[in-house]
PAVOVO-126004 format. One record per residue (C-alpha): residue number from 1; residue in three letters; x, y, z. Coordinates in nm, 3 decimals. Example, Ala and Ser with C-alpha at 12.3 -4.5 7.8 and 13.67 -1.06 7.14 Angstrom:
BEGIN
+-----+---------+---------+---------+---------+
! num ! residuo !    east !   north !      up !
+-----+---------+---------+---------+---------+
!   1 !     Ala !   1.230 !  -0.450 !   0.780 !
!   2 !     Ser !   1.367 !  -0.106 !   0.714 !
+-----+---------+---------+---------+---------+
//
This chain:
BEGIN
+-----+---------+---------+---------+---------+
! num ! residuo !    east !   north !      up !
+-----+---------+---------+---------+---------+
!   1 !     Met !  17.397 !  18.034 !  16.006 !
!   2 !     Glu !  17.302 !  18.371 !  16.159 !
!   3 !     Phe !  17.290 !  18.207 !  16.503 !
!   4 !     Leu !  17.634 !  18.053 !  16.452 !
!   5 !     Asn !  17.779 !  18.394 !  16.362 !
!   6 !     Arg !  17.619 !  18.561 !  16.662 !
!   7 !     Pro !  17.868 !  18.783 !  16.849 !
!   8 !     Tyr !  17.909 !  18.727 !  17.220 !
!   9 !     Val !  17.863 !  19.097 !  17.304 !
!  10 !     Thr !  17.686 !  19.389 !  17.142 !
!  11 !     Val !  17.826 !  19.734 !  17.210 !
!  12 !     Thr !  17.589 !  20.003 !  17.092 !
!  13 !     Ile !  17.643 !  20.379 !  17.063 !
!  14 !     Pro !  17.348 !  20.620 !  17.040 !
!  15 !     Met !  17.520 !  20.938 !  16.923 !
!  16 !     Tyr !  17.415 !  21.294 !  16.851 !
!  17 !     Asn !  17.652 !  21.577 !  16.757 !
!  18 !     Asn !  17.953 !  21.399 !  16.907 !
!  19 !     Glu !  18.205 !  21.495 !  16.638 !
!  20 !     Arg !  18.456 !  21.611 !  16.898 !
!  21 !     Phe !  18.468 !  21.279 !  17.082 !
!  22 !     Ile !  18.319 !  20.999 !  16.871 !
!  23 !     Gln !  18.646 !  20.891 !  16.711 !
!  24 !     Glu !  18.807 !  20.838 !  17.050 !
!  25 !     Thr !  18.499 !  20.653 !  17.174 !
!  26 !     Ile !  18.495 !  20.416 !  16.877 !
!  27 !     Glu !  18.870 !  20.359 !  16.896 !
!  28 !     Ser !  18.844 !  20.266 !  17.264 !
!  29 !     Ile !  18.585 !  20.000 !  17.179 !
!  30 !     Leu !  18.779 !  19.857 !  16.886 !
!  31 !     Ala !  19.088 !  19.834 !  17.112 !
!  32 !     Gln !  18.921 !  19.594 !  17.356 !
!  33 !     Ser !  19.120 !  19.286 !  17.461 !
!  34 !     Phe !  18.793 !  19.091 !  17.422 !
!  35 !     Thr !  18.722 !  19.088 !  17.049 !
!  36 !     Asp !  18.403 !  18.884 !  17.002 !
!  37 !     Phe !  18.163 !  19.176 !  16.973 !
!  38 !     Glu !  17.961 !  19.377 !  16.725 !
!  39 !     Leu !  17.947 !  19.756 !  16.738 !
!  40 !     Leu !  17.620 !  19.924 !  16.645 !
!  41 !     Ile !  17.623 !  20.303 !  16.598 !
!  42 !     Tyr !  17.299 !  20.498 !  16.576 !
!  43 !     Asp !  17.334 !  20.858 !  16.465 !
!  44 !     Asp !  17.033 !  21.064 !  16.574 !
!  45 !     His !  17.034 !  21.291 !  16.267 !
!  46 !     Ser !  17.339 !  21.489 !  16.383 !
!  47 !     Ser !  17.394 !  21.836 !  16.238 !
!  48 !     Asp !  17.775 !  21.804 !  16.264 !
!  49 !     Ser !  18.020 !  21.553 !  16.114 !
!  50 !     Ser !  17.957 !  21.273 !  16.365 !
!  51 !     Tyr !  17.812 !  21.039 !  16.104 !
!  52 !     Glu !  18.096 !  21.097 !  15.858 !
!  53 !     Ile !  18.357 !  21.030 !  16.128 !
!  54 !     Ala !  18.186 !  20.706 !  16.227 !
!  55 !     Ala !  18.152 !  20.606 !  15.861 !
!  56 !     Ser !  18.529 !  20.643 !  15.812 !
!  57 !     Phe !  18.594 !  20.328 !  16.019 !
!  58 !     Thr !  18.617 !  20.008 !  15.815 !
!  59 !     Asp !  18.616 !  19.746 !  16.092 !
!  60 !     Pro !  18.372 !  19.470 !  15.982 !
!  61 !     Arg !  18.224 !  19.449 !  16.333 !
!  62 !     Ile !  18.068 !  19.795 !  16.289 !
!  63 !     Arg !  17.714 !  19.857 !  16.165 !
!  64 !     Leu !  17.619 !  20.222 !  16.124 !
!  65 !     Phe !  17.265 !  20.360 !  16.111 !
!  66 !     Arg !  17.132 !  20.713 !  16.067 !
!  67 !     Asn !  16.788 !  20.827 !  16.176 !
!  68 !     Pro !  16.603 !  21.026 !  15.906 !
!  69 !     Glu !  16.490 !  21.265 !  16.181 !
!  70 !     Asn !  16.598 !  21.342 !  16.534 !
!  71 !     Leu !  16.433 !  21.109 !  16.785 !
!  72 !     Gly !  16.586 !  21.248 !  17.104 !
!  73 !     Pro !  16.770 !  21.041 !  17.369 !
!  74 !     Glu !  16.478 !  20.815 !  17.461 !
!  75 !     Gly !  16.394 !  20.725 !  17.102 !
!  76 !     Asn !  16.754 !  20.679 !  16.991 !
!  77 !     Trp !  16.862 !  20.482 !  17.298 !
!  78 !     Asn !  16.573 !  20.239 !  17.248 !
!  79 !     Lys !  16.654 !  20.210 !  16.880 !
!  80 !     Ala !  17.015 !  20.137 !  16.977 !
!  81 !     Ile !  16.908 !  19.820 !  17.163 !
!  82 !     Ser !  16.645 !  19.711 !  16.911 !
!  83 !     Lys !  16.868 !  19.500 !  16.683 !
!  84 !     Val !  17.130 !  19.355 !  16.913 !
!  85 !     Arg !  17.259 !  19.007 !  16.828 !
!  86 !     Gly !  17.501 !  18.961 !  17.116 !
!  87 !     Arg !  17.442 !  18.757 !  17.427 !
!  88 !     Tyr !  17.530 !  19.059 !  17.640 !
!  89 !     Val !  17.481 !  19.431 !  17.578 !
!  90 !     Lys !  17.668 !  19.748 !  17.664 !
!  91 !     Leu !  17.540 !  20.095 !  17.570 !
!  92 !     Val !  17.810 !  20.362 !  17.540 !
!  93 !     Cys !  17.730 !  20.730 !  17.492 !
!  94 !     Gly !  17.917 !  20.903 !  17.210 !
!  95 !     Asp !  18.167 !  21.082 !  17.432 !
!  96 !     Asp !  18.258 !  20.812 !  17.685 !
!  97 !     Ile !  18.552 !  20.569 !  17.684 !
!  98 !     Leu !  18.607 !  20.199 !  17.750 !
!  99 !     Phe !  18.940 !  20.095 !  17.900 !
! 100 !     Pro !  19.104 !  19.803 !  17.716 !
! 101 !     Gln !  18.997 !  19.521 !  17.950 !
! 102 !     Cys !  18.644 !  19.642 !  18.017 !
! 103 !     Leu !  18.456 !  19.382 !  17.813 !
! 104 !     Glu !  18.695 !  19.102 !  17.904 !
! 105 !     Lys !  18.653 !  19.151 !  18.278 !
! 106 !     Gln !  18.278 !  19.208 !  18.269 !
! 107 !     Val !  18.212 !  18.906 !  18.046 !
! 108 !     Ala !  18.428 !  18.696 !  18.280 !
! 109 !     Val !  18.188 !  18.768 !  18.565 !
! 110 !     Phe !  17.890 !  18.641 !  18.367 !
! 111 !     Asp !  18.088 !  18.337 !  18.252 !
! 112 !     Asp !  18.175 !  18.244 !  18.612 !
! 113 !     Pro !  17.941 !  17.963 !  18.727 !
! 114 !     Arg !  17.911 !  18.136 !  19.063 !
! 115 !     Ser !  17.739 !  18.432 !  18.893 !
! 116 !     Gly !  17.411 !  18.258 !  18.829 !
! 117 !     Gly !  17.128 !  18.501 !  18.901 !
! 118 !     Val !  17.334 !  18.814 !  18.823 !
! 119 !     Ser !  17.149 !  19.044 !  18.581 !
! 120 !     Leu !  17.387 !  19.342 !  18.572 !
! 121 !     Val !  17.765 !  19.369 !  18.591 !
! 122 !     Ser !  17.894 !  19.719 !  18.656 !
! 123 !     Ser !  18.234 !  19.870 !  18.729 !
! 124 !     Gln !  18.372 !  20.181 !  18.889 !
! 125 !     Arg !  18.441 !  20.468 !  18.650 !
! 126 !     Thr !  18.689 !  20.747 !  18.596 !
! 127 !     Ile !  18.566 !  21.102 !  18.534 !
! 128 !     Ile !  18.740 !  21.290 !  18.253 !
! 129 !     Asp !  18.710 !  21.643 !  18.112 !
! 130 !     Pro !  18.654 !  21.745 !  17.747 !
! 131 !     Glu !  19.028 !  21.713 !  17.678 !
! 132 !     Gly !  19.040 !  21.362 !  17.824 !
! 133 !     Lys !  19.221 !  21.472 !  18.139 !
! 134 !     Thr !  19.141 !  21.266 !  18.447 !
! 135 !     Leu !  18.940 !  21.463 !  18.703 !
! 136 !     Ile !  18.854 !  21.176 !  18.938 !
! 137 !     Lys !  19.045 !  20.852 !  18.894 !
! 138 !     Lys !  18.790 !  20.631 !  19.065 !
! 139 !     Val !  18.430 !  20.702 !  19.161 !
! 140 !     Asn !  18.338 !  20.454 !  19.431 !
! 141 !     Phe !  17.990 !  20.477 !  19.581 !
! 142 !     Val !  17.951 !  20.103 !  19.633 !
! 143 !     Asp !  18.209 !  19.834 !  19.715 !
! 144 !     Gly !  18.290 !  19.550 !  19.479 !
! 145 !     Gly !  18.112 !  19.218 !  19.476 !
! 146 !     Arg !  17.759 !  19.087 !  19.449 !
! 147 !     Lys !  17.472 !  19.302 !  19.573 !
! 148 !     Glu !  17.102 !  19.231 !  19.612 !
! 149 !     Pro !  16.873 !  19.480 !  19.431 !
! 150 !     Val !  16.700 !  19.594 !  19.750 !
! 151 !     Glu !  17.037 !  19.680 !  19.905 !
! 152 !     Val !  17.143 !  19.875 !  19.596 !
! 153 !     Ile !  16.821 !  20.072 !  19.550 !
! 154 !     Arg !  16.789 !  20.166 !  19.919 !
! 155 !     Lys !  17.148 !  20.288 !  19.924 !
! 156 !     Met !  17.093 !  20.485 !  19.605 !
! 157 !     Val !  16.794 !  20.660 !  19.758 !
! 158 !     Arg !  16.982 !  20.735 !  20.082 !
! 159 !     Met !  17.282 !  20.877 !  19.896 !
! 160 !     Gly !  17.071 !  21.079 !  19.654 !
! 161 !     Thr !  17.289 !  20.994 !  19.356 !
! 162 !     Asn !  17.370 !  20.731 !  19.094 !
! 163 !     Ile !  17.575 !  20.463 !  19.271 !
! 164 !     Ile !  17.556 !  20.207 !  18.988 !
! 165 !     Gly !  17.706 !  20.422 !  18.717 !
! 166 !     Glu !  17.621 !  20.562 !  18.377 !
! 167 !     Pro !  17.532 !  20.332 !  18.082 !
! 168 !     Val !  17.900 !  20.293 !  17.992 !
! 169 !     Cys !  17.958 !  20.116 !  18.327 !
! 170 !     Gly !  17.709 !  19.833 !  18.277 !
! 171 !     Leu !  17.685 !  19.504 !  18.089 !
! 172 !     Tyr !  17.364 !  19.301 !  18.094 !
! 173 !     Pro !  17.209 !  18.995 !  17.921 !
! 174 !     Ala !  17.035 !  19.081 !  17.593 !
! 175 !     Glu !  16.745 !  18.852 !  17.682 !
! 176 !     Leu !  16.640 !  19.098 !  17.953 !
! 177 !     Ile !  16.560 !  19.374 !  17.702 !
! 178 !     Ala !  16.227 !  19.210 !  17.615 !
! 179 !     Lys !  16.146 !  19.190 !  17.987 !
! 180 !     Thr !  16.177 !  19.567 !  18.034 !
! 181 !     Ser !  15.985 !  19.861 !  17.891 !
! 182 !     Gly !  16.310 !  20.004 !  17.755 !
! 183 !     Tyr !  16.463 !  20.342 !  17.825 !
! 184 !     Ser !  16.221 !  20.605 !  17.951 !
! 185 !     Ala !  16.290 !  20.979 !  17.959 !
! 186 !     Leu !  15.980 !  21.051 !  18.165 !
! 187 !     Val !  16.235 !  21.168 !  18.421 !
! 188 !     Pro !  16.517 !  21.261 !  18.178 !
! 189 !     Tyr !  16.807 !  21.275 !  18.426 !
! 190 !     Thr !  16.745 !  20.918 !  18.544 !
! 191 !     Ile !  16.686 !  20.756 !  18.204 !
! 192 !     Asp !  16.973 !  20.515 !  18.279 !
! 193 !     Leu !  16.882 !  20.444 !  18.642 !
! 194 !     Asp !  16.523 !  20.364 !  18.552 !
! 195 !     Phe !  16.655 !  20.104 !  18.309 !
! 196 !     Trp !  16.902 !  19.963 !  18.563 !
! 197 !     Ile !  16.620 !  19.915 !  18.813 !
! 198 !     Gln !  16.416 !  19.729 !  18.552 !
! 199 !     Val !  16.715 !  19.501 !  18.483 !
! 200 !     Leu !  16.770 !  19.442 !  18.856 !
! 201 !     Arg !  16.418 !  19.306 !  18.889 !
! 202 !     His !  16.559 !  18.994 !  18.723 !
! 203 !     Gly !  16.874 !  18.940 !  18.927 !
! 204 !     Asp !  17.157 !  19.082 !  19.135 !
! 205 !     Leu !  17.416 !  19.350 !  19.066 !
! 206 !     Phe !  17.784 !  19.257 !  19.054 !
! 207 !     Val !  18.031 !  19.545 !  19.090 !
! 208 !     Ile !  18.390 !  19.518 !  18.969 !
! 209 !     Asp !  18.588 !  19.734 !  19.209 !
! 210 !     Glu !  18.815 !  19.904 !  18.956 !
! 211 !     Pro !  18.754 !  20.170 !  18.690 !
! 212 !     Leu !  18.702 !  20.000 !  18.353 !
! 213 !     Cys !  18.559 !  20.299 !  18.170 !
! 214 !     Ala !  18.555 !  20.678 !  18.168 !
! 215 !     Phe !  18.254 !  20.908 !  18.185 !
! 216 !     Arg !  18.322 !  21.241 !  18.020 !
! 217 !     Ile !  18.198 !  21.575 !  18.151 !
! 218 !     Ser !  18.136 !  21.811 !  17.860 !
! 219 !     Asp !  17.882 !  22.065 !  17.743 !
! 220 !     Arg !  17.747 !  21.803 !  17.500 !
! 221 !     Ser !  17.683 !  21.532 !  17.759 !
! 222 !     Trp !  17.326 !  21.444 !  17.852 !
! 223 !     Ser !  17.393 !  21.511 !  18.221 !
! 224 !     Ser !  17.535 !  21.853 !  18.143 !
! 225 !     Arg !  17.235 !  21.948 !  17.933 !
! 226 !     Ile !  16.998 !  21.849 !  18.216 !
! 227 !     Gly !  17.200 !  22.083 !  18.441 !
! 228 !     Glu !  16.994 !  22.266 !  18.698 !
! 229 !     Gln !  16.700 !  22.025 !  18.666 !
! 230 !     Arg !  16.903 !  21.750 !  18.832 !
! 231 !     Tyr !  16.772 !  21.798 !  19.186 !
! 232 !     Gln !  16.401 !  21.794 !  19.101 !
! 233 !     Gln !  16.440 !  21.506 !  18.859 !
! 234 !     Phe !  16.644 !  21.286 !  19.090 !
! 235 !     Leu !  16.404 !  21.368 !  19.371 !
! 236 !     Glu !  16.116 !  21.254 !  19.151 !
! 237 !     Phe !  16.306 !  20.933 !  19.077 !
! 238 !     Met !  16.366 !  20.873 !  19.450 !
! 239 !     Val !  15.998 !  20.918 !  19.532 !
! 240 !     Gln !  15.902 !  20.674 !  19.256 !
! 241 !     Ala !  16.154 !  20.418 !  19.383 !
! 242 !     Ala !  16.026 !  20.458 !  19.738 !
! 243 !     Ser !  15.666 !  20.405 !  19.627 !
! 244 !     Asp !  15.748 !  20.052 !  19.505 !
! 245 !     Glu !  15.716 !  19.820 !  19.806 !
! 246 !     Arg !  15.962 !  19.575 !  19.649 !
! 247 !     His !  16.243 !  19.824 !  19.711 !
! 248 !     Glu !  16.178 !  19.839 !  20.089 !
! 249 !     Val !  16.268 !  20.209 !  20.105 !
! 250 !     Thr !  16.181 !  20.363 !  20.442 !
! 251 !     Asp !  16.072 !  20.717 !  20.524 !
! 252 !     Leu !  16.411 !  20.769 !  20.692 !
! 253 !     Asp !  16.590 !  20.654 !  20.374 !
! 254 !     Leu !  16.395 !  20.909 !  20.174 !
! 255 !     Phe !  16.450 !  21.189 !  20.428 !
! 256 !     Ile !  16.827 !  21.134 !  20.431 !
! 257 !     Gly !  16.825 !  21.098 !  20.053 !
! 258 !     Lys !  16.657 !  21.434 !  19.999 !
! 259 !     Ile !  16.930 !  21.608 !  20.198 !
! 260 !     Asn !  17.208 !  21.423 !  20.018 !
! 261 !     Cys !  17.042 !  21.480 !  19.681 !
! 262 !     Ala !  17.045 !  21.856 !  19.735 !
! 263 !     Val !  17.416 !  21.847 !  19.821 !
! 264 !     Gln !  17.501 !  21.616 !  19.531 !
! 265 !     Ser !  17.302 !  21.830 !  19.287 !
! 266 !     Met !  17.476 !  22.151 !  19.390 !
! 267 !     Thr !  17.817 !  21.986 !  19.368 !
! 268 !     Ser !  17.741 !  21.825 !  19.032 !
! 269 !     Leu !  17.609 !  22.149 !  18.882 !
! 270 !     Met !  17.920 !  22.341 !  18.985 !
! 271 !     Gly !  18.142 !  22.061 !  18.858 !
! 272 !     Phe !  17.970 !  22.035 !  18.521 !
! 273 !     Lys !  17.981 !  22.409 !  18.465 !
! 274 !     Phe !  18.348 !  22.428 !  18.560 !
! 275 !     Phe !  18.492 !  22.117 !  18.397 !
! 276 !     Ala !  18.276 !  22.133 !  18.083 !
! 277 !     Ser !  18.420 !  22.477 !  18.009 !
! 278 !     Ser !  18.731 !  22.535 !  17.799 !
! 279 !     Pro !  19.079 !  22.546 !  17.961 !
! 280 !     Ser !  19.093 !  22.924 !  17.911 !
! 281 !     Glu !  18.754 !  22.968 !  18.078 !
! 282 !     Arg !  18.867 !  22.754 !  18.371 !
! 283 !     Lys !  19.188 !  22.954 !  18.406 !
! 284 !     His !  18.990 !  23.280 !  18.404 !
! 285 !     Phe !  18.758 !  23.140 !  18.673 !
! 286 !     Met !  19.051 !  23.035 !  18.893 !
! 287 !     Thr !  19.229 !  23.369 !  18.844 !
! 288 !     Glu !  18.918 !  23.567 !  18.927 !
! 289 !     His !  18.841 !  23.369 !  19.242 !
! 290 !     Phe !  19.180 !  23.253 !  19.371 !
! 291 !     Gly !  19.446 !  23.470 !  19.206 !
! 292 !     Asp !  19.718 !  23.402 !  18.951 !
! 293 !     His !  19.920 !  23.162 !  19.169 !
! 294 !     Arg !  19.625 !  22.917 !  19.191 !
! 295 !     Ala !  19.523 !  22.950 !  18.825 !
! 296 !     Ala !  19.874 !  22.868 !  18.702 !
! 297 !     Gly !  19.840 !  22.507 !  18.812 !
+-----+---------+---------+---------+---------+
//
């Protein structure tokens, strides 16, 4: 009977001190046009009201768990995928957003007979600020369609940044979890990319060329907390990827990637510091650097 009641998709949220955003995140998942899913929420012993906010939802598709002690991102993310019952899995951080047709369109790719051999379906994403305002409508580092893993990983190294997307962007078969070693924070900034690469060892990437989710920049986000360590950590990830002969990364790829990584890291750090700040702090910054006429906008 448990097998018969198995949901088609598992959406799982590993959350920690997300009281400011978790309600919006949960609501965006419950509002999906595709409804055959379960929602697992793992609170990592938050010190704010995140757990209570999540517990206020009464949708029967939700199962809520609370860790008796803080496990950190690696421990909680792995716990979040430990009890999935769905055929496909999506991990959503506690401040990100799914657009209404996200699950419907990603599941449709896997259900298409032509998608045999695809192990990861991703989409473009929108970048939003703490207030939910759109900063970048569409981040597009890779075109839509089916991509071989070698092509994706080499391009990621050359560009020195995450071209697949954050966890919120991806959907993958649950059966692949047992074929990976799970999420690893050995290089904290690339905890998601390390997992994507493990998944891509079992099939191709398919990219939906439209934003189906939103990644939020805030002072509580994992990327923001990594901050100035981004360059060294992504560089370490690139070197590890290049050392695996299956990825066919050349010395030229790595050389170009190091340059691009430095540029991307500087840009990301400035962006996180600026957009994760409050509106008043941003206005003060703009006034101080560009004058009142620029800050007013």
